[in-house]
Structure formats: C-alpha cells, structure tokens
N, C-alpha and C positions, 0 to 999 in steps of 0.2 A: 612168202609167195611174192612174185614180181608184180609190179603195178606199172601203170603208164609213166609215173614219175621217174622210174629208174631205167627208162628206155635208152638213156644215153644221149649224147649230142645235145642239140638244142631242144629236144623233147617235142618237136613238131611231128604231127602224125600225117601220114599219107594213106589214102584209101586205095586198096588194090582189090581186084576181082580174081577169085580163085575158083576153079571148077573142081569139085570133089565128088566121088561116087556117093550115091544116096545112102548106101550102107555105112560108109564112114561118117557122114554127117549125122546119121541116126545115132551112132556111137558117141559122137561128140555131144549131141543133145542130151544123151543119157548121163554123161559124167561131169560136164563143166560145173554145174551148180553143186553137185555132191562133193566136189573137190575144193569148194570154197571160193570160186571165182565169181566176180560180180556180174559178168556177162560172158557170152561166147567169144567175143573179140579178145578179151583179156586172156582167156584160155589159149586161144590160137596164137597170140603174141608170145606167150610163155613157151609154147611148143616151138615156135620159130627161133626164139632165143636159145633154147636147148639144142636145136639143130645147128646153129651157128657156133655156139660155145657149149659143147657137150659137157655134162657134169663129170667130175673126176670119178673114175672107177678104180676100185681096189684090185690089186694084182691077185692072182691065184694063190700066191704064197701068203699074202696078208689075210685072205679069206680063210686059208687053212689054219693060220695062227689064231684067228678069231674063233673058229670052230673048236680048236683045241682048248682055248681059254674058257669058252662056254662050257665045254665038257668038264674041265677041271673044277669050275665053279659049282656045277651041278653035283659033282661027286664030293664036294666039301674039301677039295685039295688046295683051296686058296685061303689067304688070311687078309684081314682088313689092313688099311694103311696105318691105323692107330696101333695095331698089334705089331706091325713091322717096326714102327718107331720105338715102341716099348722094347722090343728085342734088341734093337741097335742102340738104344739109349739116346735117341734123338728127341730134343725138345723143339717145340715150334718157335 
C-alpha cells in the first residue's frame, strides 16, 4: 500500500480542496479504514496515484489462459515442479 513517503519528488505536500457528492464521501468513509489506510487523505492520495498511473491490466488472452490453467489444476491435470524435474532428470 502506498504511503506519503513514496509520493515522489521532494515529498512536499500541498493541500487542495475538492468537492465531492455526499454519497461518494459516504462510500469513502465506509471503506478507507477497512482497506488498511491510516486516514482518509492517504486513501484519496492512493486513488489519485492510480488515476495518474493506472495499474497494469491483463489482456483478455492472458485472463483466458489463467482460467484454463485454473481449470486444469482443479481437474488434476497439472504436475508439480518437482515432478517435472524428476521426469526430465533435472537436478537443482
């Protein structure tokens, strides 16, 4: 989780005023602490960072491969890394 110290630059903070609908503020009040933030400001700073630098998203193809892998694992169609090494005669 991001904190003030990784804000980048010289780390100086500047206060801004933002108007938000009461319903949105109520939602923020419900979740910031549950998500492990020390305060509401830290939560909002993290949201702003995500807006400026959105997290990497997996492609549809990658998501399909992950779903296929999960299904194979659940059906017992996979083998452990150790078993593969044994089959191929690979030592650590």
